[in-house]
N, C-alpha and C positions, 0 to 999 in steps of 0.2 A: 782492199789494202793494196795488193799488188800495184792496182792501179794509182793509188796513192804515192810506193815509193817509184814506180815507173819514173809520174811525172816530177818529182822532186829528182832527179835523174841528167835527165832531160833538159830540167831548167839550171839546173850547178853545174854540170857536166862532170856526176860523180859516180861511185857507184853504189848498189847493192848495197854489200859491206861496210860502207860508211851511209849512205846512205838513213837507213835500219833503223839505228843508236840516235841519231838524230827524231829521227819520225817519236823513238818512245820516247825522249827526252819531251819534248815539247807535248804529246800527247800525255805524258804524265804533272807537268807544268798544271797547263789547259785544268787537267780535273782538278788539281792541288787548289787553282783557285776558284774553283767553279763550285766546289766542298767548301773553302772559307766562308767566298760569299753569301753562299747561300747557310753557314752558319751563325753571319754576320748578321743576315737576315731573320732568321728564325730566333737568338739571342732579341737583336730593337720587336722583332711582333709581343715577345712573351715579355719586353722591358716596358713596353707600349701600355698593351693590357693589364701591368702589374698598377702602373701610373692612372690610366680610366678606373681601372675597378678601386683603387683609393681612395680618391677624388668623389669620385659619384657614392661612396661609402659616408666621406666628410661630410657633403652637401645632406646627406635624406639623414644621416644625424643630425647636422643641426635641425635640417628643418624639424626635425622631433624636437629636440631641445627649445626651439622657438616657439613652438607652437605652445609647449609645457609652460614655460614659463609666462605668455599669455596668458593663462589661466594661472599663473600663480596668482598675477596682477592681478586679474578678476578679484579675485579672496582676500585677496588682498584689501583692495576698493571696495568691495562690500562691509570689513569690516572696520576699515579705515573711519568710524566713527569714536568721538569723546566722548560718545556715554558709554562706552565699553574698551575702550583706549586706559590700558595702563603705561605702555611703553611702544613704541612707535619701534615696530621689526617688519623683517621681508625674507620672505624666501627665495637666495640667490643660487640659479642655479649656476652648476660646474660644466663653464666650457672649453673644453681642450681641447676643438678640432680645429683650432686657429694654430694645434701648435705643431700638429700632423700635417695642416697645409701647404706652413710655413718649410715644413720636414721637404715637399713634395718640390715645392717652388712652380715659381707660376712659367719659367720658360719648359720643364720637364707638362705640365701640365697643360703646354699648348701642345710638347711633342706627342701627347699621346694620342691627341682627338683633334692633329691636323700632318700628322707627319706619317712614314709608312703608306704603306698601298691600301691595309686596309679600310683609309679615309679617306679614298680614293672617288669612290663612289661616292662621296656626301658633296663632292668641293664646288657642285654650282650652291651648296646653303651656307660655303667657309662661310662668310663678310657676317649673316645671322648668329654665327655658330659663337665665330672668333666676342662680339658683339655680347650673347652668351654665359660664355666663356668670361669676358671683362667687367660684365656684373658679379658674378659668384665669388669674382674675384676680392671688389669694389665693395658687395652686401656684407660678405664672413668680416670685414674692417670694420663696418659702421658697427656690427655684431661686439665684437674685442673694442671697440669705443664704445659704446654702453654700457658692458660688463665694468674695465678699466675703469671712465673714469664717467660715466653719472652715477651712475650708485653711490658714487664718495658723495655725491649731491647729498643726496636719501641718506646713506651714513651721516652727514653733518646735519639735516633735518632734523631725526633720532636724537642725536649726543642732545643735540637745541633745547626738542619735546621732554627727552629725558629729562636735562638742568632743571628747565621752566618748570616740571609740573615736582620735580623736589621741593624748590622755592615754594612753590602755589602750598603743596603742605606744611610747611615749615611756617608761612605764617599762617595757616588755616591752624594749624596744631597751638601757635602762639595765640587766634586769638581765641582760639574754644579754653583757655586756659585763661586767658581775661578774662571771660564771661562768668568762667567758675568764679574766680575770687567777689566780681562783681554780687554775684548773689550768695556771695555766704559774707559780704562784709557791708554790702550795702543797710543802708536804714533806709523807712521813711516813714511817712503819714501815708497811710491813708485818705481817699480820694487831690491825695497830687498829685503833681505834671511824675512828677518822679515815682511812684503810686502805678502811672495809667502805664508809662513806659519797662516796667519791670513786668509788669503784667504779660504786656503782650510783647518784651524778648525772653522770657518764660514762655512763652503762649509759640513762639515760632525754632527755640529752642528743644521743645519738647516736641512736636510735630517733624520737623527734624529725623529726631534720634529714633521716632514710632516709626520712622516709614521703611530705615535698614539703606535705602538706597544709598550711599555715601559718594558716588560715582563724581568724576569734577563738574561735568555739567549739573547735576545734581542737588551738587551742594552751590553752584552756583549762584543755582536759577531760584533754589526753593529753602538755603541758610544764607548766604553772604547777600545777598542780593536785597534780600526785606530784611537784613540789620538796617544795613546803606541806609534802607527809605527809613523805618523806624527813628537812625539818627538822625537824616534832617528832615525828622516832625518834628523835634524833641534837642532842640540846638541844647549844648552849653546845660542841658541834666543832669551830667557830674561829673566829678575829676577826669574818672576814666575816661572819658569820649572823646579826647585828638588823637590818645592812642590807642582807642580801637576803628577808628577811621585813616589810621592810619594802615596799620595790620588789614584791615579790609579795602582800600588804595590796590595793595601791593596784591595782597590774596586775587584780587579783580585784574590784575593789570596783567601776573602771570595763566593766567587760565587763558586770556583773551587771543595771551605768546602763544599758547595752545591751543589757541582754536585754530589761528593762522598757520601753524607751523601745519598740521592737521590737513587743512585748507591746500595747503603748498603740496605736499603730497600726495596727496588724495589725484589733485591735477596731473604733479609726477608722473605716478602710476599710466593714467589713463594715457598720457606723451608717446610711455614704453608700451603700454599695450598695445595701441595703434602702430608704431614704430616695429615691435616687432611679428609684428602682424602683416604684414606692408615686408619684413623679412622673407620670411617664411613661404609668404604669397610667389615672391620676385626668385627664392631658391628653385621651389616646383617647377616654376614655370624657365627659368633655365635650362633642368633636367631633364624638361622635354623638347627641346628645343639641340640641346648635346645631344 
């Protein structure tokens, strides 16, 4: 300490009474600046540590959510059979992760993984890690798109399917009511074309009712189509035939529409399952790199 004071005295040509306070002031200033720098360093380390933990937690939870969504898609695909389907539904997972990710921000996530002395040891892998971080954000944006946009397509299919089913049921009910009227009012003599027609029609009706399997496919295959073939076999056999054929045509048209929509939704689920499987695999690999 004395040697420093003596050096200052000789350098500036001043006495010890003057140089000592100057030295103390300088030391206090330097100490203060070091303290401020250390405080800023610790705050930076802490902030970046929190950012990294939040980011990793968001991606981890996204991986779990996408895995669960893939399982849901597979379950729905297995159930997407028109024999057992009364309405198209889907289990849509809630992906809240993008909200948290937007709060973190890309700039902060970059800072958390690449700024500061704690990340210096990974500098040789910086390019690969930057690509991994960019990929994380890209995949999360893709998930956000699928959830907010692509599910609207499935919702559209669902609405169209349910509407087609309502129309099919309406036409089918009218057809059944007409057949009941025919049974009650149609008179015929034995061994005539109308008699043969009525016997066969009664056989189709009784057989279908005995089976008690009235799902859309069973009704189409075992009731509507056989009556259509029967009417083609006996053209102009009674006055109600044109109305019957019109209701049969409407019922079949609505049923075919339902089949088309079910096949489209199943394909959409297959695409979604494939893409979500790819999403969580990419995110998992990116976390390993980061």
